N, C-alpha and C positions, 0 to 999 in steps of 0.2 A: 342367645342363637340356637339354631336348630340347622342340623345336618340332615340330608334328604338324599335318600338314595334312588334315582329314578330307573325305571327297567323298561325297555319296550323298543319297538322299532327306533330307528334314527330320527325319521319324522315326527313319532308320537313324543319323543324325548326333546326336540327342538320346538314343537308345538306348544309343549307345557313350559317349558323355560320363557317361552315368549308370555304366557297367561302368568306366570310369577312376576316377570319384569313390569308388567302394567298395573299391578294391584298396588292401590296407594298407601297399604297399611304394613306392605311387605318391602324390604330392601334386601335386594340379592347382594350379597358380597362378594360371592365365588362361586364359579362355573368349573368343574372339571373336565377334561378332555373326554370322548367316548372311548369305553373300552368294551370288548366283546366279551360277552356271556360263554364261558365254556360250554362246548359241546352243540353250539348252535352258531351259523352265518347270520341269521337274522335279527336276535336281539341283541341290544347293547344295555350298556348302564352308564349312567353319569351322577356326579356328585354335587350339590347345590348346597351352599351356605345361605340362610337367610336371617333376617333380624326384624324387629318389628323397627320401621318407618318412624321418624319425626312427624307425626302427622297433625302437631300443635300448631296452629298459624295465629297470629297478632290480629285482632281486629280491631279498628280506629274508629 
């Protein structure tokens, strides 16, 4: 499992969360709420937990 901190604008963070969730080799297990970075009203941070997805598929 990996814990990743995303930092950027609200739109940037949401955009990257969608990219992570579309990856077949990555399973997103948790996404935190957005937190404001101190000293700025523009930038936020969010925390994402990911792990390897079970990509093995049986073929008949």
